[in-house]
C-alpha positions in Angstrom: 0.0 0.0 0.0 1.2 3.5 -0.9 0.4 6.7 1.0 -1.8 7.8 -1.9 -3.7 4.5 -1.7 -4.1 4.9 2.0 -5.5 8.4 1.6 -7.8 7.3 -1.2 -9.2 4.5 0.9 -9.8 6.8 3.9 -11.6 9.3 1.6 -13.8 6.5 0.3 -14.6 5.5 3.8 -15.5 9.0 4.8 -17.8 9.3 1.8 -19.5 6.0 2.6 -18.2 4.2 -0.5 -16.4 1.5 1.4 -17.1 -0.2 4.7 -15.2 0.0 8.0 -14.4 -3.7 7.7 -12.7 -3.2 4.3 -10.6 -0.4 5.7 -9.6 -2.4 8.7 -8.6 -5.4 6.6 -6.5 -3.2 4.4 -4.5 -1.8 7.3 -4.3 -5.0 9.2 -2.9 -7.0 6.2 0.6 -8.4 6.9 3.2 -5.9 5.6 5.5 -8.7 4.4 5.1 -11.2 1.5 6.9 -14.5 2.4 8.6 -16.0 -0.7 10.9 -18.4 1.1 14.1 -16.9 -0.3 12.9 -13.3 0.3 10.6 -11.3 2.7 9.2 -8.6 0.5 8.3 -5.4 2.3 4.9 -4.6 0.8 4.4 -1.5 3.1 7.7 0.2 2.1 5.8 2.7 -0.1 3.5 3.6 2.8 6.5 4.5 5.0 9.0 5.8 2.5 6.9 7.0 -0.4 8.4 4.5 -2.8 8.2 0.6 -2.9 11.1 -1.7 -2.0 13.8 -1.6 -4.7 15.3 -4.9 -5.9 19.0 -5.2 -5.9 19.7 -7.7 -8.7 23.3 -8.6 -8.0 23.6 -12.1 -6.4 20.0 -13.1 -7.2 18.9 -15.6 -9.8 16.7 -14.4 -12.7 13.8 -16.5 -11.2 14.1 -14.8 -7.8 14.1 -11.3 -9.3 11.0 -12.0 -11.4 9.1 -13.4 -8.4 9.9 -10.4 -6.2 9.0 -8.0 -9.0 5.7 -9.9 -9.6 4.8 -9.5 -5.9 5.5 -5.8 -6.0 3.7 -5.2 -9.3 0.7 -7.1 -8.1 -0.6 -4.0 -6.4 0.3 -1.7 -9.3 3.4 -0.3 -7.6 6.3 0.9 -9.8 9.2 -1.6 -9.8 12.9 -0.7 -9.9 15.5 -3.4 -10.3 19.1 -2.3 -10.1 22.4 -4.0 -11.1 20.7 -6.5 -13.4 22.6 -8.8 -15.7 21.5 -9.7 -19.2 19.7 -12.9 -18.1 17.7 -11.1 -15.4 16.7 -8.3 -17.9 15.5 -10.9 -20.4 13.5 -12.8 -17.9 11.8 -9.6 -16.6 11.0 -8.5 -20.2 9.5 -11.9 -20.9 7.3 -11.8 -17.8 6.3 -8.1 -18.0 5.4 -6.6 -21.3 5.9 -3.0 -20.0 9.3 -3.7 -18.5 12.1 -1.4 -19.7 15.7 -2.4 -19.7 18.0 0.6 -19.2 21.2 -1.0 -20.4 23.7 1.6 -19.5 22.2 2.1 -16.0 22.0 -1.7 -15.6 18.4 -1.2 -14.3 15.0 -2.5 -15.3 11.8 -0.4 -14.5 8.2 -1.5 -14.6 5.6 1.2 -14.4 1.9 0.4 -14.8 1.2 4.0 -14.3 4.2 6.3 -14.0 4.2 8.6 -10.9 3.2 12.2 -11.5 6.3 14.4 -11.9 7.1 16.7 -9.0 8.0 20.3 -9.5 11.7 21.0 -9.5 14.6 19.6 -11.4 17.3 17.2 -10.4 20.6 17.6 -12.2 22.8 14.5 -12.9 26.3 15.4 -13.8 29.3 13.2 -14.5 32.9 13.9 -15.1 33.6 11.4 -17.9 31.9 9.0 -20.3 33.3 6.1 -18.2 31.2 7.3 -15.3 28.0 6.9 -17.3 26.7 3.6 -15.8 26.7 5.1 -12.3 25.3 8.4 -13.5 22.5 6.7 -15.4 21.7 4.6 -12.4 21.1 7.8 -10.4 19.1 9.3 -13.2 16.8 6.3 -13.8 16.2 6.1 -10.0 15.2 9.7 -9.7 13.0 9.5 -12.8 11.1 6.4 -11.7 10.5 8.0 -8.3 8.6 10.9 -10.0 11.2 13.6 -10.7 12.2 15.5 -13.7 15.9 14.9 -14.5 18.4 16.9 -16.6 21.6 15.1 -17.6 25.0 16.8 -18.1 27.8 14.4 -19.0 31.5 14.5 -19.7 32.2 17.8 -18.1 35.2 16.8 -15.9 37.8 19.2 -14.5 40.3 18.4 -17.3 38.2 20.8 -19.4 36.7 23.1 -16.8 35.1 25.4 -19.4 32.6 22.6 -20.2 30.9 22.9 -16.8 31.3 26.7 -16.6 29.4 27.1 -19.8 26.3 25.3 -18.3 25.8 27.5 -15.2 22.3 28.2 -16.3 21.4 24.5 -15.9 23.2 24.2 -12.5 21.2 27.2 -11.2 17.9 25.8 -12.3 18.3 22.5 -10.4 17.1 22.0 -6.8 19.6 19.3 -6.1 22.7 18.1 -8.0 24.2 14.6 -8.2 27.8 14.8 -9.3 29.6 11.6 -10.4 33.3 11.3 -10.8 36.2 8.9 -10.7 39.9 9.4 -10.9 40.8 12.1 -8.2 37.1 13.0 -7.7 37.4 16.8 -8.0 34.3 17.7 -9.9 31.8 17.7 -6.9 34.0 20.3 -5.1 34.0 22.5 -8.2 30.3 22.3 -8.5 29.8 22.8 -4.8 31.7 26.0 -5.0 29.5 27.4 -7.8 25.9 26.8 -6.6 23.7 27.2 -3.5 22.1 23.8 -4.0 22.7 20.5 -2.2 25.4 18.5 -4.0 25.4 14.7 -3.7 28.9 13.4 -4.6 29.3 9.9 -6.1 32.8 8.5 -6.3 33.2 5.8 -9.0 35.7 3.0 -9.3 37.0 4.5 -12.6 40.7 5.2 -12.7 44.2 3.8 -12.8 46.1 1.8 -10.1 46.4 4.5 -7.4 42.7 5.3 -7.6 42.3 2.0 -5.5 39.0 1.2 -7.1 37.4 4.5 -6.2 38.9 5.0 -2.7 41.0 8.0 -4.0 37.8 9.7 -5.3 35.9 8.8 -2.2 38.5 10.4 0.1 38.8 13.4 -2.1 35.1 14.0 -1.9 34.9 13.4 1.8 37.6 16.1 2.2 35.9 18.6 0.0 36.4 22.2 1.0 33.2 23.2 -0.7 30.2 23.6 1.7 27.1 21.5 1.1 28.7 18.5 -0.5 27.6 15.1 0.9 29.0 11.8 -0.3 27.6 8.3 -0.9 29.4 5.0 -1.4 31.6 4.1 -4.3 29.5 3.5 -7.5 26.3 4.0 -5.6 24.3 5.9 -8.2 21.1 4.4 -6.8 21.6 5.8 -3.4 22.4 9.3 -4.8 19.3 9.3 -7.0 17.1 8.2 -4.1 18.5 10.9 -1.8 18.1 13.5 -4.5 14.5 12.5 -4.9 13.8 12.8 -1.2 15.3 16.3 -1.1 13.2 17.4 -4.1 10.2 15.8 -2.5 10.6 17.8 0.7 10.9 21.1 -1.3 7.9 20.2 -3.4 5.7 19.8 -0.3 
């Protein structure tokens, strides 16, 4: 059950369209679907505003499909991250409306897309090699009901590229900035705008980048105010947080 469904049910009860028993049964229903290999949180949308998200890595294609089916049963949007080719094919066979976002390594299923909130989320990445993480953030924010603007390949090796797009940076309510290597781009952006900046270090880089640790430490030590940092390659976490920030402003 989502917050909107709960409000709609209560409105129907107040207008006499549904009985008290039906309302009680709806709210007393167990908030977990037991699948044996998974305990699906069917009330996540009621508490968080968005259903449980499926992390595809480490799961079989069959497991992913069964979890998605349980979430989709109630018409909720479904987001599966870090899918492999086998999982994506299985989801598209099972659900006609499933969309495979190949670069983002995500699959989305929307019976009825969420209404778009006011405000704009900017997804910025330093280099083309960072695109999978940046697209994961973008797809996450979009499926959660946000308008997203992408700005890619604007790293500090060519600083004029980001400076020429100040109009876009200023229009956004929150910015997700993705970078590997030394991870300098979020600090640059953080020094240019009065918006929250969510920095995402990626594992892109040569040996001494240590799989993204160099970028992570650089972002954590940013001298720009208002920069917060998520885990290495965690585009999903950044997109989710950006959606929550935009949602608070939209209220």
